[in-house]
N, C-alpha and C positions, 0 to 999 in steps of 0.2 A: 504494500500499500503505500502510495507517495504522500509525503508530509508537506503541507504548505505552511510557509512561514508567514504570519500576519505582519503587516506593515508597521504596527505600532510596536512590535517587539525590539527591533533594533533602535527606534527612538528612545525606548525606555532604558535600554542598556547604555546608550550614548548619555542621556540625562543622568543615569546613575554614576558613570565613570566621571562626568563633569562635576556633579556634586561631591563626589569623592576627592577629586583633585582640588576643587576651591576649599573644600573643608580643611585638607591637610596643609595647603599653600597659605591659608589664612594666617598661618605663624609668622610667615615671612615679613609683611609690612610691619608688624609690632615689634619683632625680634631682631631685626636686621643688625643694629648695633651690637647686640649680645652675641649673635651668630659670628660677627666679624672678630669679636674678641675671645672666642673659644680658643683653648689651648690645643696644641697638635693632636694629642691623644683623644680628647673628646671629639674633634672634629673628624678623626678617622673613624670612630665609633658612631658617630651620628649619621653619616652618609649611608653606610651599609644597613642600619636599622630602618632608616627612612625608606630605601629602596626595597627592603624585604617587606615592610608593612604594605607598601603602595603596590608592588607585584603580586603579594599574595591576595590582596583584596581586589585587585583587577581580575585575577584569575577566578575567584569565587564569584564575582558579579557576572562572568561569562558562562560559568557553569551552573549557577544556581537560578531558580525561576525568578520572574519578576516580583512575586510576593516576599522574597527574602532580601530584596536590594536594599531596603530601608534599614533592615537589620544589620546587614553588612556594613553599610556605610556609617551608621552610628557606632557600632563596635570597632571598626578600623580607626575612626577618628577618636575614639575614646583611648584606644590602646596606643595611638600615636601620641596623644597628650601624656599619658602615663610614662611612656618612654622618654619624652621630652623633659619631664620632670627630673630625670637623672642627669640631664646635660645642661639646661639652662632653666632660669626662673621664668615662668610663663605670665605674661601680662593678662589681666583679666578681660581685655578687649578681645583676645584670641578666642576665648570661650563664647562670647557674644556672637562674633563673627561666624564662628562654626554652628552655633544654635541657629542663626538666621539661614544658613545654607541648607541646614537639614529640614528646617521649617519650609523653605522655599521648595526643597525637592518633595516633600510630604504633600504640600499643595498641588504640585505639578502631577504627582502620582494619583491623587484623588481625582483630580479633574480629567486625566487621561483615562482613568478607570470608569469614569462616568459616560464617555462618549461610546 
């Protein structure tokens, strides 16, 4: 039997990847001076941890169904924030920006499910 892919499915996945990227990259504008002043050891550890979380979350977004995208995004951003606490002091505005991104994705997901 031939499977058909609905046109909304790739849009959902791209929106989930965009939300994940924006949520994780929300750290950069508020922490740029702190990131510049990291010592060499912390900088060498921060990059692989960052890449591991992003790559694992991206793989899960591709593998899992649309119903789990919000959970994957929220957990990935939460794990990323916990790992950041080992490397740098996180500004409270980062959490506000990340909650806004998750909220926008939730609204988008609800709107697209209604169509």
